[in-house]
Steps between C-alpha positions, in 0.01 A plus 500: 500500500607859448632595843353854464146355508529442876552873555165592339227598749142377469290720282282751688170342391619154611566649844163666495319176411670328796405788732137496394458124469217485753148617401393850594254535785321762291402246241161668467676794329608452137875466484677792335869465408707815506824315516608419144565767236293318237277749318125418508389768260353387167743420220486729195183430297700440181695200642241221492419531124873489427531163680287338227636709217864400565448150646665334204831666596525242783630250241822701460812533716549852627806708416719531814536878490143552398358593164641807346142636471455475877839654576418789268170561683681485832760747371232743391336470843830576678565804279151641535469428873828665584488775237808372323589596141391241246795267433651544839455129575589227249233223502746242354794540723371686811165332572405140576184337627473300817254263661409772751746708703554224761683292241698801380592630843629159591680431172681831486702406808606174337630704204674782680649360819854359489545275803826345385683675784356340809708670768297680761696826444422514132177298472246672276217712654156557378334811658126496556232691700385358830212403505471391140375254246667173603610410149786754530644316796449152348659606171804633682546188708467255213749711303749457784488859616446651843179706547551842644178630651431878502225572749205719394365641832218751545760759607638502142152495336546123444792558259855355531784724610742430216737765645563272800647217293874475587764525233616139545142384431474701177833345394354152537158572358414323172129561496250734655123462497265786570122512468306817420221537597620281785361174628359521771485873584442652155774760526658650185869530426568863390691582184788620724518166679495309171774721364709421817451127441587529130820688587592227750429223241727673252781561750496154654386309195199319640160429345220728616151339467181705532197290587228730361210256502278749701593792278147546359325500832549837665271708719518841324458503127745784449771337705613170334827346622819568322657212299857375489551521121344846499760606760785343306419708188469815704853434614624435143542120552339410166615136508347443847836354608459268803129596529198271465136589548220238539127518482206276434125479419414338836416818687471742211233293317379249768656223283710320765433160339615612159856523620604788277804692618748725332865553561668799342839677518868419451534292177782287644296397794198435283715274281611303806150468633379379157764224513391401844137484395583281205614235747228563760223465250284767656381678186144627493263290294419644148139548608604699804740707294224594255258605778782690667549704185145632530527561879832693482357709210180604685494772770126545553469192715808603702352837576176341609680247711712767668191705580349197687812479712520875555145506634560209738816658631334836545208334685724284715593760759135579582432125549804471727438782743621295795846447346716771659812460284352503154750569220339578166677320214608689186455195281427129483198344661628414852440662833794459743342531843661523838351268752424621858808463716318366801343221307798286419669403173368540149475124488267491796305792346451309176395184672248671729355714221434188300351324800268784605408656160591244230727748321847403386799737487872434479731540801766757417788303645438224240624753241794634704829374636714581798707779360839660512539818698195458724513445876506130574458425130128576509261418216383843379169346372387363844188651647370586154242316283461519126145550373441440130201704358448264208137406535201705376403810688209341689705209632799722569293747706343213694845356581637844603201559727568166670863581531413839651270340752781262595726798564228645724462167686869458580575863597218553748 
């Protein structure tokens, strides 16, 4: 067996299933899951007819990099979304499809991390936010690198303090993941912060990966998050050297099961990732690629989808009046809520909420790790819970009302 496998932690939802293995005492209430970030909004209306129209494509093997037609549509979307000059991105050499961003986020580490030097002093490092999407950590470990966790506490608006990274860590860094809007707190990286990271990636020659899968879900219509490739071009880095941006249709278009992701940026890294994919065999099916063409080309359903999330986020605060420390997210569809200090841990909070009100949330510490630079190596995500506003408005409001009542119950 690969010895690195033993270092992987159980996935958060496996832990959650174990925690909530006993039936809720509130079985009379319909169960509402706010734990998994799986969109429940309707898929775009044009998708179902396309399934029948292009069904015959299932008899063909898919091209590893994705069809040129799909990559051209993805390129057009990137250039339009980030106000780039037409031709700024080459669909042949700088864009590749992926079976969702999970596959791409994992695979990019296998391409870019060189673990041939195994000494502790020079072992490769992968920097990631803490808490974060667990794929970053797993990808680093399987690639033979050491994860370096940068905490995202409330005091820093739930953003990492990149200025705090020591020089010796930058020297060993081979890959850095960042997510904007962030998972779980929905914070944006500013253009200035992204510029700082690009400068570091150029100076220390590491790969900078932007996980932008929540980029089309933001609270204020006139305030979309800044993109990595957009920032590269503003700095005159026209070849996107060392920089890779990823996105998908899962959140943007409610098509999580389609597994359509895009990877764009540095042509040399794209070339290496294409070679890896040719061995992994994770190309999108031809049918999925054809549907993806239509989804990436259409913005009307994205605007409608974003509006639904905006309304739920704007309504959330009024439904959670008992939550004292409520931080409004700039983007994404999660609430990152502080649990009452006198109640106990976020794990106990989650279990008791399920037991009393049949609502499932995710304990924050399942997404975090004991981190460098904190007193007693504390987990910065403990005593938080992540709440996914993915259901329709009626069900979401009902769940939030139950959650609010639970806060009232336990703080009396």
